[in-house]
N, C-alpha and C positions, 0 to 999 in steps of 0.2 A: 504493500500500500504506500509506504513512504517513497519508494522508487517512482511510483506513478505521480506523486505530488511534485517531485523534482522535475519531472518532465513537463509539467504545466508551465505556462509563460510566467506566472507570478513566482513560482518556486525557483525557476531558473535565474531570476534576477534578484532573489532575496539577498545573497551575499553583497551584491552591489548596492542594494537599498540600505543595508546596514552601514556600510562604509559611507555612503552618501549622507545618511542621517547624522552620523558623528561629525562629518565634515561641515554640514550645514549648521550644526550646533556650535562648532568652532568659529565659523564665519559670523554667526550671531554674536558671540562673545567679542569678536574683533570689532564689529560695528558698535558695540556698547562700550568701546574704548578699554576693554580688557584684552588687549592684543596678545599679551604673553599667554594667558589662559587659552585663548583661541588658537594660537599657534601650537600649543601643546596638544590640544584636542585634534588638530589636523595631523600632527605627528602620530597620535594614538590611532587615528583612522587609518593611516598608512600601515601601522603595525597590525591592526585588525585585518586589513586586506592581506597582509603576508600570512597571518595565521589561517584565515579562511582559505587562501590559495593552497596552503599545505594540507588542509583537512578535507576539502571536497574534491570531487573528480573534475575533470576538465569540462564536462557537460554541465555540472552543477555550478561551476564557478561563474558562468555567464560572462558579464562584462568586465570582471576583474582579471580574467584570463587573457593576457596579451601575448606572452611568449611562452616558453616552457615553464613548467611548475617551479623548477629550481631557480631559474633566472628571475621569475616574477617575485618569488618569496625573498630572494636575496636583495633585489632592488627596492622592493617595498620596505623591507626592514632597514636597509641602509638609509633611504630617504627619510623614513619615520624617525629613526634615531638622530639623524643629522638635524632635522627640523626641531626636535625636542631640545637637543643640546644648544642649538643656536638661540632658541627662545628663552631658555633658562639663563644663558650666560651673558646676554646683551644687557648692559647697564647704562643708565643715563639717557640723554637724548630727549626729544620732544614728546615721546610716547611713554615716558617713565610713569609707572603706576604701581 
C-alpha cells in the first residue's frame, strides 16, 4: 500500500515539499529581519534534502533528485553546512541582530 502512495503525484513530490516548506520558513525569518535564523533554516533545509536523498529511492525523491544519490547527498550536505557556518560566524554589519 505504501508503495502505491509513493507512486501518486503528491507522494512523489513530498520530499521536495518538505524541503521547500523549511526553506520558505527560513525566507520568512529573513524578511522579518532575523536573517541569521533564516539562513540557518535554509542550511537545515539543505541538510534535510541530503538526508531525504539518502533515505528514499530515486523515484520517491522526485524533484530533489538531480544527479546520482551520492553526489546529491554530498553537495546538499556541503552547501547546508557551509550556509550554517557562514550564518553563524558573520558578525557586525548593517544586519546585526
